[in-house]
C-alpha positions as CSV (number, residue, x, y, z in Angstrom):
1,M,-135.2,-91.6,32.8
2,G,-134.8,-88.0,31.8
3,T,-132.0,-86.0,33.2
4,K,-129.0,-85.3,31.0
5,D,-126.7,-87.3,33.2
6,E,-129.1,-90.3,33.2
7,L,-129.5,-90.1,29.4
8,E,-125.7,-89.9,28.9
9,H,-125.2,-92.9,31.2
10,S,-127.8,-94.9,29.3
11,F,-126.3,-93.8,26.0
12,I,-122.9,-95.3,27.1
13,E,-124.2,-98.3,29.0
14,S,-126.5,-99.4,26.2
15,G,-123.6,-99.6,23.8
16,E,-125.2,-96.9,21.6
17,K,-122.3,-94.6,21.9
18,A,-119.8,-97.3,20.7
19,R,-122.2,-98.3,17.9
20,L,-122.4,-94.7,16.7
21,K,-118.7,-94.1,16.9
22,E,-118.2,-97.2,14.7
23,L,-120.9,-96.0,12.3
24,L,-119.3,-92.6,12.1
25,S,-115.9,-94.1,11.4
26,Q,-117.4,-96.3,8.6
27,R,-119.2,-93.4,7.0
28,L,-116.2,-91.1,7.1
29,K,-114.1,-93.8,5.4
30,E,-116.8,-94.4,2.8
31,S,-117.2,-90.7,2.0
32,G,-113.5,-90.1,1.4
33,W,-113.2,-87.9,4.4
34,L,-110.4,-89.9,6.0
35,T,-108.3,-89.9,2.8
36,E,-108.9,-86.1,2.5
37,V,-107.7,-85.5,6.1
38,Q,-104.7,-87.7,5.6
39,S,-103.8,-85.8,2.5
40,K,-104.1,-82.5,4.3
41,C,-101.7,-83.8,7.1
42,R,-99.2,-85.0,4.5
43,A,-99.3,-81.6,2.8
44,I,-98.7,-79.8,6.0
45,I,-95.8,-82.1,6.9
46,K,-94.3,-81.7,3.4
47,E,-94.6,-77.9,3.5
48,K,-93.1,-77.4,7.0
49,G,-90.8,-80.4,7.2
50,I,-91.3,-83.4,9.4
51,E,-88.8,-82.1,12.0
52,N,-90.7,-78.9,12.3
53,V,-94.2,-80.3,13.0
54,T,-95.4,-81.7,16.3
55,S,-98.5,-83.9,16.5
56,E,-100.1,-81.1,18.5
57,D,-99.4,-78.6,15.8
58,L,-100.7,-80.9,13.2
59,I,-103.9,-81.5,15.1
60,A,-104.5,-77.8,15.7
61,E,-104.0,-77.0,12.0
62,V,-106.0,-79.9,10.6
63,T,-109.0,-80.0,13.0
64,P,-110.9,-77.0,11.7
65,H,-110.5,-78.3,8.1
66,A,-111.5,-81.8,9.2
67,R,-114.7,-80.6,11.0
68,K,-115.8,-78.6,8.0
69,A,-115.2,-81.5,5.6
70,V,-117.6,-83.9,7.4
71,P,-120.3,-84.5,4.8
72,E,-123.8,-83.2,5.7
73,S,-125.3,-86.6,5.0
74,V,-123.1,-88.1,7.7
75,K,-124.1,-85.5,10.2
76,R,-127.8,-86.0,9.4
77,E,-127.5,-89.7,9.7
78,L,-125.8,-89.6,13.1
79,L,-128.2,-87.0,14.4
80,Q,-131.2,-89.2,13.4
81,H,-129.7,-92.1,15.3
82,I,-129.2,-89.9,18.4
83,R,-132.8,-88.6,18.1
84,S,-134.2,-92.1,17.8
85,F,-132.2,-93.1,20.9
86,L,-133.5,-90.2,22.8
87,Q,-137.1,-90.8,21.7
88,Q,-136.8,-94.4,22.9
89,Q,-135.4,-93.3,26.3
90,T,-137.7,-90.4,26.9
91,G,-140.9,-91.5,25.1
92,L,-141.0,-88.1,23.4
93,S,-141.7,-88.0,19.7
94,D,-141.0,-84.3,19.0
95,L,-137.2,-84.4,19.2
């Protein structure tokens, strides 16, 4: 197995994608990221008024902040899991 599509299919079919999504969710909660993003949403709603904010507006405004706020340790951990999966699938050790 080696093509991008085959690897992606294997990533999903093996359940690894679902496991990593659950791990990410857990790590973000543990790090306080979720609470921080919720607070940012509340502040925007309070500032603009609930009747003046759509969910699309809120997502557009919060997303850049939320992405920057993901702890580096969480990014590294997820990346390591992905590398391990790819190494198992491809047999390559230099990923």
